[in-house]
Rosetta silent file (secondary structure, phi, psi, omega in degrees, C-alpha in Angstrom):
SEQUENCE: XXXXXXXXXXXXXXXXXXXXXXXXXXXXXXXXXXXXXXXXXXXXXXXXXXXXXXXXXXXXXXXXXXXXXXXXXXXXXXXXXXXXXXXXXXXXXXXXXXXXXXXXXXXXXXXXXXXXXXXXXXXXXXXXXXXXXXXXXXXXXXXXXXXXXXXXXXXXXXXXXXXXXXXXXXXXXXXXXXXXXXXXXXXXXX
SCORE:     score description
SCORE:     0.000 S_00000001
   1 L     0.000  148.476 -179.125   41.836   57.430   89.633 S_00000001
   2 L   -69.786  120.620  176.959   42.946   59.445   86.587 S_00000001
   3 L   -91.926  111.904 -177.155   45.016   57.255   84.171 S_00000001
   4 L  -138.294    8.644 -178.179   47.641   59.364   82.539 S_00000001
   5 E  -117.235  113.646  179.725   50.953   57.378   82.356 S_00000001
   6 E   -84.918  114.662 -167.759   51.645   55.246   79.291 S_00000001
   7 E  -115.032  148.634  165.050   54.018   52.588   80.739 S_00000001
   8 E  -156.883  160.685 -178.053   56.228   49.732   79.775 S_00000001
   9 E  -108.039  130.797 -175.283   58.939   47.572   81.447 S_00000001
  10 E  -144.503  171.305  174.412   62.314   47.117   79.677 S_00000001
  11 E  -110.749  130.738  179.142   65.937   46.100   80.085 S_00000001
  12 E   -78.032  159.812  176.987   68.416   48.974   79.339 S_00000001
  13 L  -108.203  137.962  175.129   71.218   48.651   76.837 S_00000001
  14 L   -61.807  155.948 -179.137   74.808   49.571   77.709 S_00000001
  15 H   -63.791  -35.839  176.076   76.492   52.630   76.147 S_00000001
  16 H   -55.775  -49.564 -177.528   79.000   50.545   74.074 S_00000001
  17 H   -75.656  -34.522  169.852   76.172   48.602   72.342 S_00000001
  18 H   -51.922  -50.506 -178.355   74.090   51.746   72.024 S_00000001
  19 H   -62.632  -38.022  178.881   76.933   53.317   70.048 S_00000001
  20 H   -65.119  -40.365  176.695   77.390   50.243   67.864 S_00000001
  21 H   -69.108  -40.458 -177.002   73.602   50.361   66.944 S_00000001
  22 H   -63.099  -32.892 -179.208   73.658   54.141   66.334 S_00000001
  23 H   -65.386  -38.416 -179.627   76.582   53.546   63.899 S_00000001
  24 H   -72.116  -42.313  178.345   74.479   51.013   61.866 S_00000001
  25 H   -53.738  -46.377 -179.529   71.525   53.536   62.024 S_00000001
  26 H   -66.146  -32.392 -178.827   73.660   56.318   60.595 S_00000001
  27 H   -91.890  -20.805 -171.144   75.057   54.234   57.822 S_00000001
  28 H  -120.660  -19.066 -173.824   72.071   52.126   56.810 S_00000001
  29 L  -117.700  112.388 -178.561   68.815   54.039   57.696 S_00000001
  30 L   -76.595  118.324 -172.865   67.811   57.111   55.927 S_00000001
  31 L   -63.221  -13.682  176.085   65.913   59.509   58.170 S_00000001
  32 L   -84.588   -8.173 -177.661   63.600   60.565   55.347 S_00000001
  33 L  -112.740  -30.080 -177.017   62.325   57.034   55.106 S_00000001
  34 E  -117.804  158.640  165.758   62.582   55.877   58.785 S_00000001
  35 E   -95.705  104.137 -175.339   61.835   57.329   62.154 S_00000001
  36 E   -80.338  134.020  177.974   65.157   56.499   63.889 S_00000001
  37 L   -78.262  131.538  178.510   65.054   55.521   67.539 S_00000001
  38 L   -68.483  159.946  178.284   67.440   57.820   69.432 S_00000001
  39 H   -55.032  -40.853 -178.698   70.399   56.323   71.248 S_00000001
  40 H   -73.828  -13.226 -179.800   68.890   57.021   74.696 S_00000001
  41 H  -100.241    8.169  177.091   65.585   55.313   73.752 S_00000001
  42 L   -81.072  117.683 -175.601   67.285   52.000   72.653 S_00000001
  43 E  -157.685  166.232  174.692   66.143   49.182   75.067 S_00000001
  44 E  -103.189  111.728 -178.155   64.608   45.663   75.094 S_00000001
  45 E   -77.686  129.803  175.354   60.960   45.841   75.926 S_00000001
  46 E   -97.353  -42.048 -169.318   59.625   43.059   78.127 S_00000001
  47 E  -150.667  131.035  173.734   56.036   44.141   78.862 S_00000001
  48 E  -100.781  132.767 -171.625   53.872   47.012   77.608 S_00000001
  49 E  -109.667  -24.422 -176.942   51.433   48.153   80.195 S_00000001
  50 E    77.714 -157.077 -175.159   49.505   50.945   78.613 S_00000001
  51 E   -78.928  136.545  178.643   47.934   53.780   80.681 S_00000001
  52 E  -144.418  161.656 -175.918   48.078   53.552   84.462 S_00000001
  53 L  -102.871  178.648 -171.307   47.675   55.962   87.361 S_00000001
  54 H   -65.403  -32.424  174.222   50.107   56.953   90.131 S_00000001
  55 H   -65.841  -40.002  175.787   48.945   54.097   92.474 S_00000001
  56 H   -62.890  -39.192 -173.898   49.695   51.548   89.796 S_00000001
  57 H   -65.179  -39.568  178.747   53.186   53.002   89.275 S_00000001
  58 H   -66.990  -45.856 -178.690   53.891   52.359   93.037 S_00000001
  59 H   -68.794  -36.481  179.133   52.628   48.723   92.806 S_00000001
  60 H   -66.419  -39.998  179.058   54.521   48.120   89.582 S_00000001
  61 H   -61.039  -39.716  176.925   57.729   49.440   91.220 S_00000001
  62 H   -64.153  -42.700  178.344   57.118   46.892   94.170 S_00000001
  63 H   -60.247  -46.499  174.442   56.679   44.134   91.495 S_00000001
  64 H   -54.681  -46.153  178.147   59.984   45.053   89.885 S_00000001
  65 H   -58.768  -46.082  177.604   61.769   44.878   93.196 S_00000001
  66 H   -58.019  -46.609 -178.992   60.225   41.445   93.799 S_00000001
  67 H   -66.189  -44.147 -178.138   61.117   40.081   90.387 S_00000001
  68 H   -65.739  -27.335  176.130   64.634   41.520   90.442 S_00000001
  69 H   -65.137  -31.862 -178.056   65.349   39.920   93.834 S_00000001
  70 L   -88.594   -1.629 -176.891   64.819   36.476   92.320 S_00000001
  71 L  -130.433  146.890  172.027   67.202   36.795   89.430 S_00000001
  72 E   -89.481  159.099  171.331   71.000   37.343   88.945 S_00000001
  73 L   -56.685  151.021 -174.670   72.270   39.517   86.126 S_00000001
  74 E  -146.537  158.927 -177.936   72.373   37.479   82.879 S_00000001
  75 E   -93.176  137.538  178.678   73.713   37.815   79.324 S_00000001
  76 E  -117.248  133.757  171.787   71.542   38.724   76.352 S_00000001
  77 E  -121.784  125.498  173.469   72.720   38.146   72.827 S_00000001
  78 E  -117.514  144.523 -176.924   71.048   39.816   69.789 S_00000001
  79 E  -148.324   -5.829 -178.281   72.596   39.289   66.383 S_00000001
  80 E  -127.261  120.194  174.538   70.420   39.705   63.353 S_00000001
  81 E   -87.996  128.235 -178.687   69.291   43.110   62.040 S_00000001
  82 E  -162.702  172.359  176.936   66.218   42.867   59.770 S_00000001
  83 E   -76.506  154.080  177.909   62.842   44.284   58.872 S_00000001
  84 E  -149.674  176.378    8.617   60.102   43.136   61.360 S_00000001
  85 E   -90.341   -7.816  173.394   57.991   42.048   62.869 S_00000001
  86 E  -142.575  158.973  176.411   57.323   39.518   59.957 S_00000001
  87 L   -55.150  -30.640 -177.873   58.455   39.390   56.366 S_00000001
  88 L   -89.555  -10.365 -179.143   54.827   40.205   55.331 S_00000001
  89 E  -131.574   74.171 -172.810   54.344   42.987   57.794 S_00000001
  90 E   -83.487  107.199  178.662   57.420   45.160   57.620 S_00000001
  91 E  -120.237  -10.588 -172.561   56.852   48.046   59.994 S_00000001
  92 E  -158.633  169.609  171.177   60.196   48.444   61.520 S_00000001
  93 E  -117.770  132.351 -177.598   63.974   47.575   61.630 S_00000001
  94 E  -139.813  155.770  166.068   65.107   45.619   64.644 S_00000001
  95 E  -108.185  129.531 -173.407   67.885   43.625   65.897 S_00000001
  96 E  -125.248  168.173  178.948   66.689   40.331   67.375 S_00000001
  97 L  -134.930  175.032  178.033   68.064   37.288   69.015 S_00000001
  98 L   -72.089  158.379  175.669   67.261   33.669   69.705 S_00000001
  99 L   -54.635  148.716 -177.008   64.990   32.826   72.577 S_00000001
 100 L  -129.230  121.201 -173.021   66.700   33.227   75.966 S_00000001
 101 H   -66.652  -43.279 -179.545   65.345   31.044   78.860 S_00000001
 102 H   -65.725  -44.959  176.104   66.218   33.436   81.560 S_00000001
 103 H   -57.444  -38.925  177.482   64.824   36.380   79.814 S_00000001
 104 H   -67.684  -38.627  178.862   61.611   34.422   79.128 S_00000001
 105 H   -62.730  -38.345  179.412   61.447   33.469   82.778 S_00000001
 106 H   -65.561  -47.151 -178.105   61.826   37.093   83.839 S_00000001
 107 H   -60.177  -42.417 -173.395   58.967   38.100   81.429 S_00000001
 108 H   -65.435  -49.147 -178.770   56.662   35.166   82.508 S_00000001
 109 H   -62.172  -38.814  172.414   57.098   36.175   86.261 S_00000001
 110 H   -55.266  -50.333 -177.524   56.449   39.871   85.435 S_00000001
 111 H   -62.920  -46.637 -177.275   53.161   38.946   83.663 S_00000001
 112 H   -52.171  -48.171 -176.556   52.151   36.572   86.542 S_00000001
 113 H   -65.992  -42.208 -178.049   52.714   39.342   89.073 S_00000001
 114 H   -65.569  -35.198  172.716   51.077   42.003   87.020 S_00000001
 115 H   -62.560  -26.642 -171.811   47.918   39.839   86.504 S_00000001
 116 L   -86.601    0.484  177.869   47.571   39.517   90.215 S_00000001
 117 L  -113.612   99.889 -171.178   46.997   43.195   90.733 S_00000001
 118 L   -65.762  -18.009 -177.004   43.492   44.108   89.486 S_00000001
 119 L   -91.975   -3.495  176.023   44.049   47.884   89.510 S_00000001
 120 L   -84.310  117.855  177.536   47.118   47.633   87.204 S_00000001
 121 L   -72.779  113.608  179.246   45.991   48.095   83.525 S_00000001
 122 L  -155.756  116.161 -171.215   47.661   45.158   81.854 S_00000001
 123 L   -93.467  -21.087 -174.720   46.281   43.181   78.935 S_00000001
 124 L    79.706  173.440 -178.604   49.196   40.707   78.604 S_00000001
 125 L  -129.359  123.214 -178.295   50.643   39.467   75.395 S_00000001
 126 L   -97.656    3.505  177.132   49.352   36.373   73.638 S_00000001
 127 L  -102.386  165.284  179.936   51.972   36.226   70.892 S_00000001
 128 L   -67.832  142.378 -176.728   55.397   34.674   71.031 S_00000001
 129 L   -89.863  121.982  177.519   58.114   36.779   72.546 S_00000001
 130 L  -111.468  109.119  173.572   61.023   37.693   70.261 S_00000001
 131 L   -58.847  119.364 -172.868   63.880   39.367   72.054 S_00000001
 132 E  -153.787  164.997  170.633   64.629   42.574   70.138 S_00000001
 133 E  -128.869  120.187  176.088   65.572   46.165   70.118 S_00000001
 134 E   -69.256  126.960 -179.692   63.780   48.458   67.740 S_00000001
 135 E   -93.951  -39.074 -171.410   66.164   50.499   65.658 S_00000001
 136 E  -163.627  152.441  177.065   63.713   52.472   63.444 S_00000001
 137 E  -109.195  141.346  179.670   60.098   52.699   62.406 S_00000001
 138 E   -74.767  135.091  179.752   59.031   52.906   58.703 S_00000001
 139 L   -71.191  -45.683 -170.857   57.544   56.432   58.181 S_00000001
 140 L  -140.093  109.062 -175.982   55.140   55.591   55.348 S_00000001
 141 L   -72.941  -10.215 -176.491   53.928   52.035   54.757 S_00000001
 142 L   -88.439   -5.135  177.705   52.296   53.067   51.491 S_00000001
 143 L  -123.786   70.256 -171.539   55.577   53.661   49.660 S_00000001
 144 H   -68.787  -12.394 -178.393   57.497   50.402   49.918 S_00000001
 145 H   -76.136  -11.884  174.708   59.535   51.386   46.832 S_00000001
 146 H   -89.451  -11.249 -178.946   61.498   53.927   49.007 S_00000001
 147 L   -71.721  146.322  170.376   62.593   51.260   51.460 S_00000001
 148 L   -69.314  152.331  179.444   66.110   49.899   51.148 S_00000001
 149 L   -55.973  159.712  179.191   66.216   46.363   49.897 S_00000001
 150 H   -59.065  -41.607 -178.676   66.018   43.453   52.323 S_00000001
 151 H   -70.722  -22.993  177.383   69.699   42.547   51.511 S_00000001
 152 H   -75.451  -33.358 -174.218   70.781   46.107   52.300 S_00000001
 153 H   -87.849  -42.307 -173.573   69.139   46.003   55.775 S_00000001
 154 L   -66.175  124.138 -170.361   69.736   42.336   56.845 S_00000001
 155 E  -144.819  137.428  172.055   72.939   42.245   58.678 S_00000001
 156 E   -93.179  108.228  179.429   74.555   39.737   61.072 S_00000001
 157 E  -142.878   80.650 -178.649   75.830   42.083   63.869 S_00000001
 158 E   -58.238  130.594  168.694   76.135   40.318   67.215 S_00000001
 159 E  -127.913  143.312  178.259   75.820   42.432   70.366 S_00000001
 160 E  -133.297  132.016 -178.426   76.066   41.004   73.866 S_00000001
 161 E  -146.196  156.511  179.785   75.195   42.752   76.966 S_00000001
 162 E   -93.007  121.768  177.230   74.509   41.976   80.601 S_00000001
 163 E   -80.620  112.159  176.664   70.941   42.564   81.816 S_00000001
 164 L  -115.296    0.564  175.614   71.325   43.965   85.337 S_00000001
 165 E  -162.942  170.529  176.617   68.105   45.645   85.860 S_00000001
 166 E  -114.278  136.641 -179.612   64.501   46.232   85.039 S_00000001
 167 E  -117.995  136.764  166.468   63.215   49.715   84.180 S_00000001
 168 E   -96.487  115.117  179.223   59.793   51.133   84.370 S_00000001
 169 E  -106.122  146.538  165.308   59.476   53.701   81.608 S_00000001
 170 E  -100.670  134.956  177.777   56.816   56.274   80.840 S_00000001
 171 E  -104.695  116.858  175.231   56.293   56.847   77.128 S_00000001
 172 E  -115.287  123.123 -176.298   55.083   60.255   75.958 S_00000001
 173 E   -79.143  125.587  173.531   54.121   60.530   72.269 S_00000001
 174 E  -126.472  173.506  176.105   55.431   63.727   70.516 S_00000001
 175 L   -64.168  -28.739  179.325   55.722   64.894   66.945 S_00000001
 176 L   -90.347   10.254  178.598   59.322   63.873   67.021 S_00000001
 177 E   112.306 -179.385 -179.374   58.541   60.456   68.248 S_00000001
 178 E   -71.389  134.633  172.912   58.190   58.765   71.656 S_00000001
 179 E  -119.535  132.150 -175.361   60.199   60.253   74.492 S_00000001
 180 E  -109.828  140.227 -177.330   60.889   57.921   77.392 S_00000001
 181 E  -124.504  129.576  173.454   61.322   58.788   81.080 S_00000001
 182 E   -77.157  116.468 -179.192   62.645   56.405   83.670 S_00000001
 183 E   -93.233  -31.376 -179.383   60.226   56.191   86.547 S_00000001
 184 E  -159.352  144.785  173.911   61.823   53.317   88.461 S_00000001
 185 E  -127.923  131.652  175.548   64.800   50.884   88.238 S_00000001
 186 E  -120.792  128.781 -178.393   65.216   47.650   90.104 S_00000001
 187 E   -94.147  139.503  174.304   68.620   45.835   89.928 S_00000001
 188 L   -62.711  156.579  178.118   68.930   42.159   89.684 S_00000001
 189 E   -57.205  144.188  177.323   70.854   40.446   92.647 S_00000001
 190 L  -114.896    0.000    0.000   74.634   40.777   92.341 S_00000001
């Protein structure tokens, strides 16, 4: 079957915290240096799936329902804005948080389920999971002199939100950056 949907699974961010992060973006991140993530695209990615077909979308939706049924809504706290993903590989600006056991359990269950469906294109992730929301991507890695200093970017700004659902997004890459479309949403037990 024709694979034409670039997919990922994420937890959405509430409007209040989106606005708080947008305010940081507007005051600290110059659009001539960064590709700013739009307010509607701010989310916490759990699993990147890559290209999948319509049959896989149906199966992934069923997996999201199954996983969501096993968890209650839970709180996520992110508190440190900095360059990422590592000090030596600065490719973006993100807000990250400490490990969260429930969030890690949700991610692990998702991966287990996804691996059990051979027709779902899923490679898995073999690096440690850092809960984060990407705020911007650096436009040109070859001109580090244009980047704001580490001390200008690094900020302690706690945000707290309730994870109440899992969303299957489709990502379409455009000249203006990625555009995300919600394909399916499964709510945690209430």
